[in-house]
C-alpha positions as CSV (number, residue, x, y, z in Angstrom):
1,X,-243.9,-4.5,-5.3
2,X,-241.8,-5.4,-8.3
3,X,-242.2,-8.3,-10.8
4,X,-239.4,-10.8,-10.5
5,X,-239.1,-11.1,-14.3
6,X,-238.3,-7.4,-14.6
7,X,-236.1,-7.0,-11.5
8,X,-232.3,-6.9,-11.8
9,X,-231.6,-9.5,-9.1
10,X,-227.9,-9.7,-9.7
11,X,-227.5,-5.9,-9.8
12,X,-229.3,-5.6,-6.5
13,X,-227.2,-8.3,-4.9
14,X,-223.9,-6.8,-6.1
15,X,-224.9,-3.3,-4.9
16,X,-225.7,-4.8,-1.5
17,X,-222.6,-7.0,-1.4
18,X,-220.4,-3.9,-2.2
19,X,-221.6,-2.4,1.1
20,X,-222.1,-5.4,3.3
21,X,-219.7,-8.2,2.2
22,X,-218.4,-10.3,5.1
23,X,-214.7,-10.1,5.9
24,X,-213.1,-13.5,5.8
25,X,-209.4,-14.5,5.8
26,X,-209.7,-16.3,2.5
27,X,-211.7,-13.7,0.7
28,X,-210.7,-10.7,-1.5
29,X,-213.4,-8.1,-0.8
30,X,-215.2,-6.3,-3.6
31,X,-213.2,-3.1,-3.2
32,X,-209.8,-4.9,-3.4
33,X,-211.1,-7.0,-6.2
34,X,-212.2,-4.0,-8.2
35,X,-208.7,-2.5,-7.6
36,X,-207.1,-5.5,-9.3
37,X,-206.3,-7.9,-6.4
38,X,-207.0,-11.4,-7.5
39,X,-208.0,-14.2,-5.1
40,X,-205.4,-17.0,-4.4
41,X,-207.0,-20.2,-5.8
42,X,-205.2,-22.2,-3.1
43,X,-206.8,-20.2,-0.3
44,X,-210.2,-20.3,-2.1
45,X,-210.0,-24.1,-2.5
46,X,-208.8,-24.7,1.0
47,X,-211.6,-22.6,2.5
48,X,-214.2,-24.3,0.4
49,X,-213.1,-27.8,1.4
50,X,-213.0,-26.8,5.1
51,X,-216.4,-25.1,4.9
52,X,-218.2,-28.2,3.7
53,X,-220.8,-29.0,6.4
54,X,-218.9,-26.8,8.8
55,X,-219.5,-23.2,9.9
56,X,-217.4,-20.2,9.1
57,X,-216.8,-19.6,12.8
58,X,-215.4,-23.2,13.2
59,X,-213.2,-22.9,10.2
60,X,-211.4,-19.6,10.8
61,X,-208.7,-20.9,13.2
62,X,-208.1,-24.0,11.2
63,X,-207.7,-22.0,8.0
64,X,-205.2,-19.7,9.8
65,X,-203.1,-22.6,11.1
66,X,-203.1,-24.4,7.8
67,X,-202.1,-21.4,5.7
68,X,-199.4,-20.4,8.3
69,X,-197.9,-23.9,8.3
70,X,-198.4,-24.6,4.6
71,X,-198.8,-21.3,2.7
72,X,-198.9,-22.8,-0.8
73,X,-200.4,-25.9,-2.4
74,X,-196.9,-27.2,-3.0
75,X,-196.1,-26.9,0.7
76,X,-199.2,-28.8,1.6
77,X,-198.5,-31.5,-1.0
78,X,-195.1,-32.1,0.6
79,X,-196.5,-32.4,4.1
80,X,-196.6,-35.8,5.9
81,X,-200.0,-37.3,6.1
82,X,-200.0,-37.6,9.8
83,X,-199.2,-33.9,10.2
84,X,-202.1,-32.8,8.0
85,X,-204.5,-35.3,9.7
86,X,-203.4,-34.0,13.1
87,X,-204.1,-30.3,12.2
88,X,-207.5,-31.4,10.8
89,X,-208.5,-33.1,14.0
90,X,-211.8,-31.7,15.3
91,X,-213.1,-30.4,12.0
92,X,-214.8,-33.8,11.3
93,X,-215.6,-35.5,8.0
94,X,-212.1,-36.8,7.8
95,X,-212.4,-38.0,4.2
96,X,-212.0,-34.3,3.3
97,X,-208.5,-34.2,4.8
98,X,-207.5,-37.3,2.9
99,X,-208.9,-35.8,-0.3
100,X,-207.2,-32.5,0.5
101,X,-203.8,-34.2,0.4
102,X,-204.6,-36.1,-2.8
103,X,-205.8,-33.0,-4.5
104,X,-202.8,-30.9,-3.4
105,X,-200.4,-33.6,-4.7
106,X,-202.3,-33.8,-8.0
107,X,-202.1,-30.0,-8.5
108,X,-198.4,-30.0,-7.5
109,X,-197.4,-33.0,-9.6
110,X,-199.7,-32.8,-12.6
111,X,-200.4,-29.1,-12.9
112,X,-197.1,-27.5,-11.9
113,X,-198.6,-26.2,-8.7
114,X,-201.3,-24.2,-10.5
115,X,-205.0,-24.9,-10.1
116,X,-206.9,-25.4,-13.4
117,X,-209.0,-22.3,-14.1
118,X,-212.1,-24.0,-15.5
119,X,-214.9,-26.0,-14.0
120,X,-214.0,-29.0,-16.2
121,X,-210.3,-28.9,-15.1
122,X,-211.2,-28.5,-11.4
123,X,-213.8,-31.2,-11.2
124,X,-211.3,-33.7,-12.6
125,X,-209.1,-33.2,-9.4
126,X,-209.5,-35.7,-6.5
127,X,-212.0,-34.7,-3.9
128,X,-213.6,-31.8,-5.9
129,X,-217.2,-32.2,-6.6
130,X,-219.7,-30.1,-8.6
131,X,-220.3,-27.4,-5.9
132,X,-216.6,-27.0,-5.0
133,X,-215.5,-26.9,-8.7
134,X,-218.2,-24.2,-9.5
135,X,-217.2,-22.2,-6.4
136,X,-213.5,-22.2,-7.1
137,X,-214.1,-21.4,-10.8
138,X,-216.3,-18.5,-10.0
139,X,-214.6,-17.0,-6.9
140,X,-210.9,-17.6,-7.9
141,X,-211.2,-17.2,-11.7
142,X,-214.4,-15.2,-12.3
143,X,-216.0,-17.9,-14.4
144,X,-219.8,-17.6,-14.8
145,X,-220.5,-20.9,-13.0
146,X,-223.6,-21.5,-10.9
147,X,-222.7,-22.0,-7.2
148,X,-225.4,-23.8,-5.2
149,X,-224.9,-24.4,-1.5
150,X,-227.5,-24.4,1.3
151,X,-227.6,-20.6,1.5
152,X,-228.2,-20.3,-2.2
153,X,-230.9,-23.0,-2.2
154,X,-232.7,-21.1,0.5
155,X,-232.6,-17.8,-1.3
156,X,-233.8,-19.3,-4.5
157,X,-236.6,-21.3,-2.9
158,X,-237.9,-18.1,-1.2
159,X,-237.3,-15.8,-4.1
160,X,-239.4,-18.1,-6.4
161,X,-241.7,-19.5,-3.6
162,X,-240.7,-23.1,-4.5
163,X,-242.9,-25.4,-2.5
164,X,-241.4,-28.8,-3.6
165,X,-239.1,-30.2,-0.9
166,X,-235.3,-30.8,-0.9
167,X,-233.3,-32.7,-1.9
168,X,-235.5,-33.6,-5.0
169,X,-236.0,-30.0,-6.0
170,X,-232.3,-29.1,-6.2
171,X,-232.2,-29.1,-10.0
172,X,-235.0,-26.6,-10.1
173,X,-233.2,-24.3,-7.6
174,X,-230.0,-24.6,-9.6
175,X,-231.9,-23.5,-12.7
176,X,-233.1,-20.4,-10.9
177,X,-229.6,-19.7,-9.6
178,X,-228.1,-20.1,-13.1
179,X,-230.7,-17.7,-14.6
180,X,-229.4,-14.8,-12.5
181,X,-225.6,-15.7,-12.6
182,X,-224.1,-12.7,-14.5
183,X,-221.2,-12.8,-17.0
184,X,-219.7,-9.7,-15.2
185,X,-218.4,-10.2,-11.6
186,X,-219.7,-13.8,-11.3
187,X,-217.3,-14.4,-8.4
188,X,-218.6,-11.5,-6.4
189,X,-222.2,-12.5,-7.3
190,X,-221.7,-16.0,-6.0
191,X,-220.3,-14.7,-2.7
192,X,-223.1,-12.1,-2.5
193,X,-225.9,-14.8,-2.7
194,X,-224.1,-16.9,-0.1
195,X,-223.7,-13.9,2.2
196,X,-227.3,-12.9,1.8
197,X,-228.4,-16.4,2.8
198,X,-226.0,-16.4,5.8
199,X,-226.9,-13.0,7.2
200,X,-230.3,-11.8,5.9
201,X,-232.2,-14.7,4.3
202,X,-231.5,-16.9,7.3
203,X,-233.1,-20.3,8.1
204,X,-235.1,-18.8,11.0
205,X,-236.5,-15.3,11.2
206,X,-235.3,-14.0,7.9
207,X,-234.8,-10.2,7.9
208,X,-237.1,-9.5,4.9
209,X,-237.4,-5.8,5.8
210,X,-233.8,-5.1,4.9
211,X,-233.3,-7.6,2.1
212,X,-232.2,-6.2,-1.2
213,X,-234.4,-8.8,-2.9
214,X,-237.5,-7.8,-0.9
215,X,-239.4,-6.2,-3.8
216,X,-239.7,-9.2,-6.1
217,X,-239.5,-12.0,-3.5
218,X,-242.6,-14.2,-4.1
219,X,-242.3,-16.0,-0.7
220,X,-242.4,-12.6,1.1
221,X,-245.4,-11.5,-1.0
222,X,-247.2,-14.8,-0.2
223,X,-246.2,-15.1,3.5
224,X,-244.3,-18.4,3.1
225,X,-240.7,-17.3,3.6
226,X,-240.3,-18.8,7.1
227,X,-241.5,-22.2,5.8
228,X,-239.0,-22.5,2.9
229,X,-237.1,-24.4,1.7
230,X,-239.2,-27.4,2.6
231,X,-237.4,-30.6,3.3
232,X,-238.4,-34.2,3.0
233,X,-238.7,-36.0,6.4
234,X,-235.4,-37.5,7.6
235,X,-235.2,-41.0,8.8
236,X,-234.3,-41.4,12.5
237,X,-230.7,-42.1,13.1
238,X,-229.9,-45.5,14.5
239,X,-227.8,-45.9,17.7
240,X,-224.6,-47.9,17.6
241,X,-222.4,-49.0,20.5
242,X,-218.7,-49.8,20.9
243,X,-215.8,-50.3,23.3
244,X,-212.5,-48.3,23.4
245,X,-209.4,-49.2,25.4
246,X,-207.1,-46.6,26.9
247,X,-203.7,-48.1,28.0
248,X,-200.8,-45.9,29.2
249,X,-197.3,-47.1,29.8
250,X,-195.4,-46.1,33.0
251,X,-193.2,-43.9,30.8
252,X,-196.3,-42.0,29.6
253,X,-196.6,-43.6,26.2
254,X,-200.1,-44.6,24.8
255,X,-201.2,-47.7,23.0
256,X,-203.1,-46.6,19.8
257,X,-204.2,-47.6,16.4
258,X,-204.2,-45.8,13.1
259,X,-207.6,-46.4,11.5
260,X,-207.8,-47.7,7.9
261,X,-207.6,-45.0,5.2
262,X,-211.2,-45.8,4.1
263,X,-214.2,-45.5,6.3
264,X,-215.0,-43.2,9.3
265,X,-212.1,-41.4,10.8
266,X,-209.9,-42.9,8.0
267,X,-206.2,-42.4,8.6
268,X,-206.6,-40.9,12.0
269,X,-205.0,-42.1,15.3
270,X,-207.4,-43.5,17.8
271,X,-207.9,-45.9,20.7
272,X,-208.0,-49.6,20.0
273,X,-211.6,-50.9,20.2
274,X,-214.4,-53.0,19.0
275,X,-216.6,-52.6,16.0
276,X,-219.5,-50.1,16.2
277,X,-222.8,-52.0,16.0
278,X,-226.0,-52.7,17.9
279,X,-224.3,-55.2,20.2
280,X,-220.5,-55.2,19.8
281,X,-218.5,-57.8,21.7
282,X,-215.7,-56.6,24.0
283,X,-212.3,-56.8,22.2
284,X,-209.4,-55.7,24.5
285,X,-206.1,-55.3,22.7
286,X,-204.3,-57.5,25.3
287,X,-205.2,-59.5,28.4
288,X,-205.4,-57.3,31.6
289,X,-207.6,-56.3,34.4
290,X,-209.5,-53.7,32.4
291,X,-211.5,-51.3,34.5
292,X,-214.6,-49.7,32.9
293,X,-215.1,-46.0,33.6
294,X,-218.4,-44.9,35.0
295,X,-218.9,-42.4,32.1
296,X,-219.5,-43.1,28.4
297,X,-218.8,-41.2,25.2
298,X,-221.8,-40.0,23.2
299,X,-221.2,-38.7,19.7
300,X,-223.2,-38.1,16.6
301,X,-222.1,-38.8,13.1
302,X,-223.9,-38.0,9.9
303,X,-225.8,-41.3,9.8
304,X,-225.9,-42.6,13.3
305,X,-225.5,-41.9,17.0
306,X,-222.6,-43.6,18.8
307,X,-222.2,-44.7,22.5
308,X,-218.8,-45.8,23.6
309,X,-217.9,-47.6,26.8
310,X,-214.4,-46.7,28.0
311,X,-212.0,-49.3,29.5
312,X,-208.6,-48.6,31.0
313,X,-205.6,-50.6,32.1
314,X,-201.8,-50.1,32.5
315,X,-199.6,-50.9,29.5
316,X,-196.9,-53.2,30.9
317,X,-195.1,-54.2,27.7
318,X,-192.7,-52.2,25.5
319,X,-193.7,-53.7,22.2
320,X,-197.2,-53.0,20.8
321,X,-199.5,-55.8,19.9
322,X,-199.7,-56.5,16.2
323,X,-201.5,-53.8,14.2
324,X,-201.1,-51.2,17.0
325,X,-198.5,-48.6,17.9
326,X,-197.1,-47.0,21.1
327,X,-197.1,-43.2,20.8
328,X,-194.4,-41.6,23.0
329,X,-195.7,-39.1,25.5
330,X,-193.8,-36.3,23.8
331,X,-195.4,-37.1,20.5
332,X,-198.9,-37.6,21.8
333,X,-201.1,-34.5,21.4
334,X,-204.8,-34.9,22.4
335,X,-205.6,-32.1,19.9
336,X,-204.6,-34.5,17.1
337,X,-207.3,-36.9,18.0
338,X,-210.7,-36.9,16.2
339,X,-213.4,-35.5,18.4
340,X,-215.0,-38.8,19.4
341,X,-211.6,-40.2,20.5
342,X,-210.7,-37.0,22.4
343,X,-214.0,-37.2,24.3
344,X,-212.8,-40.6,25.6
345,X,-209.5,-39.2,26.6
346,X,-211.1,-36.3,28.4
347,X,-213.3,-38.6,30.3
348,X,-210.3,-40.7,31.3
349,X,-208.4,-37.6,32.3
350,X,-211.3,-36.4,34.4
351,X,-211.8,-39.6,36.3
């Protein structure tokens, strides 16, 4: 058993990371980095934005498609909004996609296509918050910034046996993380802590027996690791309801709306419909004999559950009602729809 105060936490982490670093399409591994290969700030930034509240497994294919289609920040900045929103469909949290474009355009227009190399410069960009700024500064530019995501919070809470619950205890956990952030190899260190949390110090059944921080870990010594980090009780999510209307023209075109830039699914194509509330009134986009499907969409957002009733009717006019658009069958791609809207389409298709 080793005293935490006298244990070289960062040294142990880096030794472990040099042997066990995860391979990721946006990462420059420790051996390549030691040989002089520098990370591409564009790829680091793009991956960090995509990974917010999303798993590595879910992001890989999206990252590959984005970087194949738009290999530089300048290429992304020049892309049409609808093309980027379409490629983003399915990743969720669509404000990230809107901010992605705003940030790419700011870097391209105001910084000559080069990302700022400091925390202060990065956090001034649209859509980049404290965590993302610290992660890019550390990983892309080897700045000794403190990177604190859910994995790091868990490692710090267990290493120091912090019993106070999240989210209130975040500042304390950040202090602990800052105390072990080294001046040398801070980018590798940041990725090492995140990798440790993702693969060893996992939320359930942590593999303490093979952890490089096993000797000084206070939670392991006290038998509390499986209970940490503690979290304040969550309020139950309310249930909202809504109506959506799927209308297809005889030539295959679809009646759709583009949602406002602000708010849920902002800027995305979707089906016309009602508001989402406890008891929404039906609001068909035109008069017709609407038929309700026997199935309903169930979807969960961050703050509420949603149940949508699906109505369908033929579209018999060639001009869209005000505020709506008709998408030609050759331009319509179900994969461009946000997940909740694609669920409605899949239910319609399966009727």
